[in-house]
C-alpha positions, 0 to 999 in steps of 0.5 A: 198246778195253778195258784193265784195269790191275792195280796191286798193293801197294807191295811187290808186282809188277804186271802190265797186262792188255789185251784187243782184238779179233783183228787183221782180215785187212785189218789193213794198212788199219787200221794208222793207227787201231791206232797211234792206239789203241796210242799212247793205251794206251801213254800210260795204261800209262806213266802207271801205271808213273810213278805206281807208281814215285813211290808206291814211292819216296815210301813207301820215303822215309817208311819211312826216316824212322822204321824204323832200329835199332841192330844189332851185327854178327857176326864174319866166318865162318872156314873151319876145316879139319878137318885141317891141310894138309901143309907139304911137297908129298906125293910117291908112290914108283914102287913104290907106283904099281906096287902100285896098278896090280896091285891097284886099290883102289875107293873106297866108291861115292857114291850121290849126288854132294853139291854144295857149292852154296848154294840160289840165288835166281832173278833176276827174269825181267823188267826193273824198272819205270821212269819215262818219261825226261824228257830235260829234264836236264843230261846229263854223262858219267863216264869212269873206269878199271875194272880197266884197262877204260875205262868210259863212263856218262852221268848227270844233273847232279843226281846229283852233289849230295852228301849234306848234313846228319847221318847221321840218318834224316830227312836220309837219307830226304831224300837218297833223295827228291832222288835219286829226282827226278833222271833216274837211270834213264838212268844205271842202264841205262848201268851195267847195259849195261856189266855185260852188255857186260863179262859181270860177275858180281853182285860185279863190278857192285857194284864198278862202281857203287862206282867210278862213285860214287867218281869223282863223289865222290872225296873224300866217302866218305859221298856215294859210299856213299849214291849206290852204295846208291841206284843198286844199289836202283834196279838191283833189288839188295837193298842196305841202308844202315847208319851209325855216328856218322860213316860210311855203310856198305853191307849186302849180302846174298849168295846164297853164303856169304862168309868173313872178313866181318862180317854181320848176319842178317835173316830167315835171310839174311846181310847182309855189310858189306864192307871196313869195321870197324864192330861196331855200326851203325844200319840198317832191316829192309825192302828197297826194294820193287823190289829183287828180287835177292840178290848172287851170287858165281858167275861164269857167263861170262868177264869181258871186261876189257881185256887187260893180257897177261902171259906166263910160261914153265913146265917140268916132267918126265914119264916122263923127258922134259922139257916146256916151255910158256908161258901168258898171262893178263890181269893186270887179271883177276888184280887183279879176283880179288884183291878177290873175296870169300872164298867156297866153292871151287865158284865157282873150279871153275866160273869160265870161263877168259878167252879169253887163257888158254884160247887159251894152253892150246890153242896151248901145252899141247894140242900136248903131248898130241897123238898120245897116248891119253886115258890118256897125255894125262890123266897128262901133264896131271896131271904138268904140274899136279903139277910146274910150280909151287912148293908152299906152303899158303895159311897160309904164303903169305897167312896165311889160306885163299885159293882161286885162280882159274886165272889167279891160279895163274900169277901168284902164286909158289906154290899148294896143293891147291885151286888145282891141283885147279881148274887140272887140272879146267880142263885136263881139261874143256877139252883132253880134254873129260872131265867132271872134278869136285872131291873135298874131303877133310879138309885136302886136295883132289883131283879125279876124272875120267871116263876109261872107257879106264882099267880099274883104279884108285881111283874114286868112282861117281855115277849109274852113272858112274865118276870116277877120282881124279886128285890134282894135288898128289900128285906122280908119282901117275897118274890112278886113284891116291888118297893111302892115308890118303884111300882109306877117306874119303868125300869131298864132291864138287864138281860142275863145270858147265863141261862141262855146256853142251858135251855133258851126256853122250856120248850127246847127241853121238851123237844129234847125229852120227846126225842132222845135221839137228838143232839143239840149243842149250846152254841147251835141255839140262836134267838132272832130279832123277833124272839124266835129260836133257831135250833140246829142239831143232828138226829137219827131215824125220826123226830116228832114235835107239835104233831109233825114227824120228820125222817132222816136217812142216817144221822142227819142235820136239822134246822128248826124255827120255833116261835117265842111261845114254843110253836114249831114254825118249820123244820128242815132236814139236810139229807144224805146217805152218809151222816152229816153234822152241823159245825157253826150257825149264825142268824142275821138279816132275816137269814140263817147261815149254817156250816157243816160236814158231809160225805158222799151226797147231801141234799136240801130241797132240789139242791145237792152236793157230792164229795168222795171224801168228808167235805164242808158245806155252807147253806143259807135259809130264809128265816121266815119261809125256810126256803133254801137260798143256796148250799155250796161246798168249800172244796176242801178235798181239792186243797191238798192240805195235809193234817189238821188245818184252819181255813177261811173262805170269803163267799159272795151273797150267792155262795160263790167262793171269792177267796180261800186262805189256810192256817195251821191249827193253833192251840190258842185259836178256836173262834170259828164261825161266820162274819156277815157283811152288809152286802150279803157276802160272808166269811166263814172259818173252821177246822178241817182234817186234810190228807194224811201226813205220812207216805206210809198211808200210800196204799191205805186200802190194803193196810191193817189197823196195826200198820196205820197205828205204827205210822201214827206212832212214828209221827207222834214221836216227832212231836212228843217224847211222852210215851203215854201220850204217843201210845194213847193219842196215836190210837185215835189219829190212826182211826181218823186215817183208817176209816174202816169200822172196827170193834173195841176188842179187835182194836186192842188186838191190832194195837197189841201187834205194835204195842203189847204193853198198851192193855196193861199200861192203860188197863182201866181204859182198855176195859172200856174199849171192850164195851165198844161194839163198833167204832165207825167214822162218820164224816169227821166224827166218830160214832161208837156203839157201846154195849149199853153198860155204864163204865166208870173210870175213877171220876170219868163216866161212859154212858150210852153211845159216844159221838166225838171228833178228834183234831191235832194242833200244830204243837202236837197237842190233841183235841177231842170234842164230845157230843154225847156219852161222856161225863165227869164227876167233880166234888161228887157232882156229875157234869157233861164233859165237853172236850179234852186236850192231851198235852204232848209235852207233859202227858196231862189231860185237860177236861172241859166240862159243864155248860160253864166250861170248867176245867180239870187236869188229870194224868194220862197215866191214870187211864 
């Protein structure tokens, strides 16, 4: 067995490269020997991990003893309006409306939509390097209230040691050393898991760590601040400590501009000091080596804070008719947003709605537009926003500029143009499914929406599409009418991402409707710098579009390039005798990068790969010509790694693997994908199911499913005491190992040999199992042919064939990722279910659903 460990400098990343002979076809007879070899390798690698972390911590501690200097903070940035906003709400006269309809005025076309979005720094595509936990520490727990949500975090008693001494470099370095010796990674992983569970943005994670530290040191601000500093660095966030004579502070860099907050600039990056007033402080000029991430203020998923529901009723008049509606919102979310740093308005436009408010819109606002044409519906929603709320500028209401998140607009007594524009964009995107963007004028904001049914009116143009002006503050103005003083003004455009994951463009919906055998995930649709759409997915048999037909040999991956107007530039099929599936995709520098999974043989053009077991590949195409640059295997079948793991590979610009590193599958980490470097080399990370973790599988070709199920139950019992969890999840873990095709009825018969009570304990789900005419494992995915009968289990709906994958975290929790066939009803609304997580400790099931990634928790016992 050869192994090579590359350990880079303390301020660099490292990868582990390993090489073994390919597993023999009689691998089952050699499994015990392989496990012994892997155990030795694992110990040697973990030893290097531990040495690497120790070296980082010691060198950083030594650095802290002498690298401080005094800095003077800059005053916070103030967002200056070019013109003051109108004190009174502007209103249009009916005669003006008639004139505009008779003689439309076209705004000067904008050749390129300008995004008011700072360049974002990509987050790491691997978890941080951590020392092996000793478990020989006094473990305690900290339960605290986080904006109305009860949070549980465990930690080493040693972390409760307060900072003692003076705020001087030597004492601060000593504190870092003490905390580094404590068993802190368990706490870091718990906090990161809470972040993922609640879907917190980076700012939310900072507040979470602050509140955790404050609970430990309720009357010691300096100790709380220093613990926050330590834990944030260990969570891989760039955070620096600063101090004045008596107080410790945090300096936090942000990807996004922050207003009204003191800052200091290091290497053209602003480090902000939040909630403190300290004109001069001492700090250092280098970040902790493994701290790779800048805090961002973008909110990509809805926050899942506990609901403190508030319901408000509103009324408005439109076309001489009175309308009434009510909206519910989460007061805990309003409290969270009240502390959010002031930043650019694109953050508000792109923040998803909470499930509570979204459901209110569907149930209470959508009926108002039922039966109306798109133009009528758009005008009614615009009137709703124009007339439902009192108008007051931020200066009058708060004394400073404040952009509302949607839920805040319903809470506060008045609002102005930015707040209303954000609300209308949400209503248009979600209820009309029409892309709506923001228009920023000097001293004013409006929106513009795609409304092809409208023939005349004021509009801007981008990539051949017309966006008709919809001014949510200009009372009585219909869609297509701009304030006269802004008709000659070219606005800055704020592109919204909310609808991008839903459709990207209408022609992709047409593509799906014309080919029901397609499967396309939201994150497999990318837009190029030229406005083209790159789409990846799977299909069976044939697909047709634009007069062209393409054939698959089974379930195969395709990559397609569509122009901005919907013309198919090219489509490439990744062929194999066995199914293959895409995993991740990225578009950069005129190239398309795609990773996926296959087994047996896979081929594109004249290049091919083979593998005796499921394997990952990476392929690179030329964006314009569709020419395959290269396709390479990740050689994961040779890793000898057992169970579910994360890998990270560094590849040259021709696809040669320069380095490979492996991690446990962590609950908190799912940021898989590509990182493309300027020289064309790249890094890719993903999850993979390696060798079975139990020697009972040594002769798996002769084992029945019940034998494999028995072994998976033994394994599950080592990680969970919940009997429902053990019984249910062991079925799917056994299927991953068994790999033979089986029907649902035979599956139940085989399960009964080991667990006669399964069918009665899971009576409702067992009925659904009987609808499964065949279950087969294709690469890393299960494909279930159902009898065609829709089956509803309480709020869960199984409809059509199922495609899903199963993986297991190091904690024992089990993750199921659905491609199709599974839906959920929430408050009477049907949603596509994206995934579910089975909790090993509680037996709860957390279901992720809808394109917004809402969550619902149910009891496994209900199955």
